[in-house]
N, C-alpha and C positions, 0 to 999 in steps of 0.2 A: 759411430757405427755400432749400431745394435744388434744381438744377435738373440733370437727366441730360443728359449730354453726348450728342450724336448719334454713334453709330457712323460712322467713316470707312470707305468701302469704296474699295478699289482693284480696278480694273478693267484689264486688260490687251487690246489688240487689235492684230491685225496689219493693216498699210495697205501698199497697193500702189503704185506709181507713183512713190515720192518718189525723187527723183534727187540733190537739193542742199539745203544749209541753208535756202534760202528755202521750199522744198517742206516740210521739217520745221517751220518756224516758221509756215506757214499752217496746217497741220494742227493745230498747237497751238493757234492763236489762233482756230480754228474749233470745237474741243473744248472752250475755255475759256467758250464762249459758251453751251453748255448749262446750263440751270438745274441747281445742285445742285453742278457740279463747281467744285472748289476749286484744283487743281493738275494739270498736264500736263507728262509728261517723254516727248519723243519720241527714238527712237533710230533714227537715218536706217542706221547700220550692221546693225541688226537688224530693221529697216522694223516698228517695233512702237510704237505709244503707251500710257504706263502712267496711267492716269486716276484721280485721287484724286476721291472725292466725298463728300457728306454721307449718303450712303445708297446703295441698289442704283439702278443705272441701266438704264434700258429699252434693250436691244440695237438694237432698230429706230432711236432717236434716234442712236444712235451711227453706225448704218449710213448714214442719211441726213445726218448731218453731215458725215461723211467724203466720201460720194458727191457731195454738192451743192458740196464744196469742189474736187471735179475729180480726186480719188483714188479707189482701189479699198478697199473694206472686204473682208478677207480672214477675218474671223471672229475668235472670242476665243480668246486664246493660252491 
């Protein structure tokens, strides 16, 4: 029996308001709490988060998570 592997999706978003590594870590932890998210890489320098998930993510969920953590959601990259 063969199982089809789910396609991974990478979504990049712009995040405003991060000023230090603690901020980046907080954004990463918040995004990792979203169902289906497998990996998050946050770039403080570029003010972005790259999110690897098991499939497409709802943009509203990303926006809500980032804003509830106290940062600005600046849209998809």
